[in-house]
Every structure is written in structure tokens, then in C-alpha cells.
C-alpha positions in Angstrom: -14.9 -12.3 -2.8 -12.3 -13.1 -5.4 -8.6 -13.7 -5.6 -6.6 -10.8 -7.0 -3.0 -10.0 -8.1 -1.9 -6.5 -7.0 0.0 -4.5 -9.6 2.6 -3.9 -6.9 2.5 -7.0 -4.6 5.7 -5.9 -2.8 3.8 -2.8 -1.6 0.3 -4.2 -1.0 0.6 -7.9 -0.2 -3.0 -8.9 -0.1 -4.5 -11.8 -2.0 -8.3 -11.2 -2.1 -10.9 -8.5 -2.6 -14.5 -8.2 -1.4 -16.8 -6.5 -3.9 -16.1 -4.1 -6.8 -14.4 -0.7 -6.8 -17.1 1.8 -5.7 -18.8 3.8 -8.3 -17.8 7.5 -8.1 -20.4 9.8 -6.5 -20.4 12.2 -9.5 -20.3 11.3 -13.2 -17.1 13.1 -13.8 -15.3 11.8 -10.7 -13.0 8.9 -10.2 -12.2 6.3 -7.5 -8.7 4.9 -6.9 -8.4 1.2 -7.4 -5.6 0.3 -5.0 -5.1 -3.2 -6.6 -4.4 -1.9 -10.1 -3.4 1.6 -9.0 -5.6 3.3 -11.6 -8.5 5.6 -11.6 -12.0 4.0 -12.1 -14.8 6.1 -13.5 -18.5 5.7 -13.6 -19.4 2.5 -15.5 -16.0 1.0 -15.0 -16.7 -1.1 -11.9 -17.0 -4.9 -12.3 -20.3 -6.6 -11.4 -20.5 -8.6 -8.2 -20.0 -12.4 -8.7 -21.6 -15.2 -6.9 -18.4 -16.1 -5.1 -18.3 -12.8 -3.3 -20.2 -14.2 -0.3 -18.1 -17.3 0.3 -16.1 -17.4 3.5 -12.7 -18.9 2.7 -11.6 -22.2 4.4 -8.3 -20.6 5.4 -7.8 -17.1 6.6 -6.7 -14.7 3.9 -5.7 -11.0 3.7 -8.3 -9.1 1.7 -9.1 -5.6 0.7 -12.5 -4.0 1.3 -13.7 -0.6 0.3 -15.6 1.6 2.7 -18.9 1.4 0.8 -18.7 -2.4 0.7 -17.8 -2.6 4.3 -20.9 -0.5 5.2 -23.2 -2.5 2.9 -21.8 -5.9 3.8 -21.3 -5.4 7.6 -22.7 -8.9 8.6 -20.5 -10.7 6.0 -17.4 -8.7 7.1 -18.1 -9.8 10.6 -18.1 -13.4 9.4 -14.8 -12.9 7.7 -13.2 -11.4 10.8 -14.6 -14.2 12.9 -13.0 -16.7 10.4 -9.6 -15.1 11.1 -9.3 -13.1 7.9 -7.1 -10.0 7.9 -8.7 -6.9 6.4 -7.2 -3.8 4.7 -10.1 -1.3 4.7 -9.8 1.3 2.0 -11.2 4.5 3.6 -12.5 6.1 0.4 -15.9 6.9 1.6 -17.7 8.0 4.8 -17.4 5.3 7.3 -17.3 5.9 11.1 -15.2 3.5 13.1 -18.2 2.3 15.2 -19.9 1.2 11.9 -17.2 -1.3 11.2 -17.2 -4.7 13.0 -14.8 -5.2 15.8 -11.6 -7.2 15.2 -11.3 -10.7 16.8 -7.5 -10.8 17.0 -4.9 -8.0 17.5 -3.8 -6.3 14.4 -6.5 -7.8 12.2 -7.7 -4.6 10.6 -5.6 -2.0 8.8 -7.2 1.2 7.5 -5.7 2.7 4.4 -6.8 6.2 3.3 -6.0 6.9 -0.4 -4.2 10.2 -1.3 -4.0 11.6 -4.8 -2.4 14.7 -6.2 -4.8 17.6 -6.8 -4.2 17.3 -10.5 -5.7 13.8 -10.4 -8.7 14.6 -8.2 -7.2 14.4 -4.8 -9.3 15.4 -1.8 -8.3 16.1 1.9 -7.5 13.0 3.9 -9.9 11.9 6.7 -8.9 12.0 10.3 -7.4 8.7 11.3 -7.0 9.1 15.0 -10.5 7.6 15.8 -9.5 4.4 13.9 -6.3 4.1 15.8 -8.1 4.7 19.1 -10.3 1.8 18.3 -7.2 -0.5 17.9 -6.8 -0.5 14.1 -3.6 0.4 12.4 -4.3 3.4 10.1 -2.2 4.8 7.3 -2.2 6.5 3.9 -1.8 5.1 0.4 0.1 7.7 -1.6 -0.8 7.4 -5.3 2.3 8.9 -7.0 1.2 10.5 -10.2 2.8 13.2 -12.3 2.1 16.8 -11.3 3.6 20.2 -11.6 6.6 20.4 -9.1 6.0 16.7 -8.4 8.5 16.2 -5.6 7.0 19.1 -3.6 3.5 17.6 -4.1 4.7 14.3 -2.8 6.3 15.8 0.2 3.1 17.7 0.9 1.2 14.4 0.7 3.5 12.8 3.3 3.1 15.9 5.5 -0.7 15.7 5.1 -0.6 12.0 6.0 1.3 12.8 9.2 -1.2 15.5 10.1 -4.1 13.2 9.5 -2.8 10.8 12.2 -1.4 8.2 9.9 0.9 5.6 11.6 2.5 4.6 8.2 2.4 5.3 4.5 2.5 3.2 1.4 3.8 5.0 -1.7 2.8 3.4 -5.0 2.9 4.6 -8.6 -0.4 5.7 -10.1 -1.2 4.3 -13.6 -2.0 7.1 -15.9 -2.9 5.7 -19.3 -3.2 8.1 -22.3 -7.0 8.5 -22.0 -6.6 9.7 -18.4 -3.8 12.1 -19.3 -5.8 13.5 -22.2 -8.8 14.0 -19.9 -6.7 15.9 -17.4 -5.1 18.0 -20.1 -8.4 18.9 -21.7 -9.9 19.9 -18.4 -6.9 22.1 -17.4 -5.2 23.5 -20.5 -7.9 25.8 -21.7 -8.3 27.0 -25.3 -4.8 28.5 -25.4 -3.2 25.2 -24.3 -0.6 24.7 -21.7 2.9 23.8 -22.9 4.3 22.9 -19.4 1.4 20.6 -18.7 1.7 19.0 -22.1 5.4 18.3 -21.6 4.6 16.8 -18.2 1.9 14.5 -19.3 3.1 13.5 -22.8 6.8 14.1 -23.1 8.1 12.9 -19.7 9.5 9.5 -18.9 6.8 8.6 -16.5 8.5 5.4 -15.4 11.6 7.2 -14.3 9.5 10.0 -12.7 7.6 7.4 -10.7 10.8 6.0 -9.2 12.0 9.5 -8.3 8.7 10.2 -6.6 9.0 6.9 -4.6 12.4 8.0 -3.4 11.1 11.5 -2.6 8.2 10.0 -0.6 10.8 7.8 1.3 12.9 10.8 2.2 9.8 12.7 3.4 8.6 9.8 5.4 11.9 9.5 7.1 11.8 13.2 8.1 8.3 12.6 9.6 9.1 9.3 11.3 6.6 7.3 9.3 7.1 3.6 8.4 6.6 2.9 4.7 4.9 -0.5 4.9 1.6 -1.9 6.0 1.4 -2.5 9.8 -0.6 -5.6 9.3 -3.1 -7.1 8.9 -2.7 -10.2 11.0 -4.8 -13.3 10.3 -5.8 -16.3 12.3 -2.7 -18.1 11.0 0.0 -15.3 10.8 0.3 -12.7 13.5 1.2 -9.0 13.0 4.9 -9.4 13.8 5.8 -11.9 11.0 3.7 -10.0 8.5 5.3 -6.6 9.3 8.8 -8.2 9.2 8.0 -9.8 5.8 6.5 -6.5 4.5 9.8 -4.7 5.2 11.7 -7.4 3.3 9.3 -7.1 0.3 9.6 -3.3 0.3 13.4 -3.5 0.1 13.2 -6.3 -2.5 11.4 -3.8 -4.7 13.9 -1.1 -4.0 16.8 -3.3 -4.7 15.3 -4.2 -8.1 14.8 -0.5 -8.9 18.3 0.4 -7.9 20.1 -2.6 -9.5 17.9 -3.9 -12.3 18.3 -7.5 -13.5 21.3 -8.2 -11.2 19.3 -7.4 -8.1 19.2 -9.7 -5.1 15.6 -8.6 -4.5 14.3 -12.1 -5.4 16.3 -13.5 -2.4 14.5 -11.1 0.0 11.1 -12.1 -1.5 11.8 -15.8 -1.1 12.8 -15.2 2.5 9.7 -13.1 3.2 7.4 -15.8 1.9 9.2 -18.4 4.0 8.8 -16.3 7.1 5.1 -15.9 6.5 4.7 -19.7 5.9 6.6 -20.4 9.1 4.2 -18.2 11.2 7.1 -17.7 13.6 8.0 -14.5 15.5 11.1 -13.1 13.7 12.5 -11.5 16.8 12.4 -14.7 18.7 14.2 -16.4 15.8 16.9 -13.7 15.9 17.3 -13.9 19.7 17.7 -17.7 19.4 20.1 -17.3 16.4 17.7 -19.6 14.5 16.8 -17.4 11.5 18.7 -19.5 9.1 16.4 -22.5 9.8 13.9 -20.8 7.4 14.4 -21.5 3.7 16.1 -18.6 1.8 17.8 -17.1 4.8 21.4 -17.4 3.6 24.1 -15.4 5.4 23.5 -12.3 3.2 19.7 -12.4 3.6 20.0 -13.0 7.3 22.3 -10.0 7.7 20.1 -7.8 5.6 16.9 -8.9 7.4 18.4 -8.3 10.9 19.8 -4.9 10.0 16.6 -3.9 8.2 14.3 -4.9 11.1 16.5 -3.0 13.6 17.0 0.0 11.2 20.8 0.0 11.4 23.8 -2.0 10.3 25.0 -3.5 7.1 24.1 -4.4 4.4 20.8 -2.6 5.0 22.3 0.9 5.7 24.3 0.8 2.4 21.2 0.1 0.4 19.1 2.7 2.3 21.7 5.4 1.7 21.7 4.7 -2.0 17.9 4.8 -2.1 17.6 8.0 -0.1 20.2 9.9 -2.1 18.6 12.9 -3.8 
């Protein structure tokens, strides 16, 4: 196991990973790396290091791919027994009964990757069985460029709801030039494809990614799906503080995207980290009018957090309206 830095820590707040990204089953295929949000092809996985079998002294939140969980079942059981929280990436065949049982509520979160068809997407697995076993289960939407991209993203959210997902996480997909050339060469044919060329090579992909995040948010709202991880809990921090912090981190990112360098997103991040460090139930703090005892919860952050957690009120509703505007 090794410490990692997610490309989008506001969206996937985990600190460790067990094992490498699985090698694709076919030579021309690719696997999504949720930490770097890029496609990994055969030969691109890192070798296992000696530290991968060390149980941490303090519980951590770690990401585990399905193939690793199946091959390292005994070690995963040790990690769960030590109070670690696990985000299980369901990118391979793994039945719920083959995964070790959690030792505390909310300790395991299942995350099924979704990709647009242009980038090798496949149908989502059924998630109801995982939810019936007590795990939170959701879908990681990898938002990559595609023909009619907003419709594709809305289809992805609809598919997530149909699969039994309890939440989604929408994250931009990294599409470096070599990946774009590979897709174009496989799709354009001998005559070429001007529309596909414009999409892949003459589009502002950064701006498109932001628009796709906003489209995913609008679709999630229509389907009643939360847009943040519903856990995992650890032996130190329960599900409630983590989920409350995840909401603040999500809106910190969105404030940054809406407002740029003048954003107050950093204030929400600082408050989220203070809440996690406190390990306290945020709703109890709100009921006691004690939220401001935590570092970073100034009057504006306190008002934003309370309104965001309840889903109504200012200043949260004003930011949400701006974000959802199409």
C-alpha cells in the first residue's frame, strides 16, 4: 500500500492505494485509473512495492481495485479489522460475498467507473447486491469529450440511477494527445472525420470539462442522486463527519470553478479538514450551536455549511443556482 495524491482531491478524498491499476484484459483495451483520471493500457501499470502489505498504524481511507481485492482478500480483511475505510473500484468481476465484511458501519464504499462509449465505456454492473450487503454503492462518471457530450453525460447519470447507484462522483477524464490520436485513428476511417477532429483537437477541453460537470450536476439533481462519496468511515472518523466534509470539499471546487482566484473555496476546504480532524458529528454541533468551535468555521463558512448540509438557505442556494444555470 502506498500514499497517493488524487488528481481531484475534492472529488475523491482518499489518501492511499492498495496495489497497481489492473492490467486490461485485452491488449487494445484500457482501465480507468481513478486517482489520476486517465486511461491505463497494457504495460502501463506500476509494479508492486514491498510496502503494499504493511497495515498502517492509524486507519486510512484507501482505494482498492476489484482484481486486487479478490487476490488480496486476507490482507483486505486485515485492513478492515484495523479500521481502514475502503473505496472499492468495481472495474472487474467481483461478487459481494467474495469481499470481506466491514467491521464498522459505512466502512466500505463501492465505486463503479463509467466512461463514454468513445473512450471504451461498458455497461455498468448492478449495484443493488452491494447495497443490500450494507455497502454504499455509486458511480464514478469519467467526463471525457464525446459527440453531443452533454447528452452523453445525462445518459451516464441515467444509467447510474438504473444500476442502483446511491450517488455519483463526476470527474474530468484526462485525455492526453496520444489517447486522442488513438481514438481518432480508430474511428475516423480513411476519409477522416472533421467533426471528430474538431472535438478532439480544436476544442477547449478544460472549458468543456467544466460544462460537463455542470451538466452531470443538473442530471443528478433530476434523478435525486447525491454527488459526493457516501463514506468511507474509518475507525477514527465516522460516516457523518466524512459525508459532511465531502459536501464542503465538492462546493469548494465548484466555487473555484465559478469564481477563479477570488474564490472562497479555500475556506471551505480548511473547515472540512477541521471537521474531519475533530471526528465530531456535524449535526450535533449544529444542534448545540457549537459549529464555530472548530477552526475555520467563521460566520460565512458556518452559514454555508449549515445551508449546504440541509440543502436549502443562503449562501448555499445562491452558489447552487449559479452552478446549475445551463
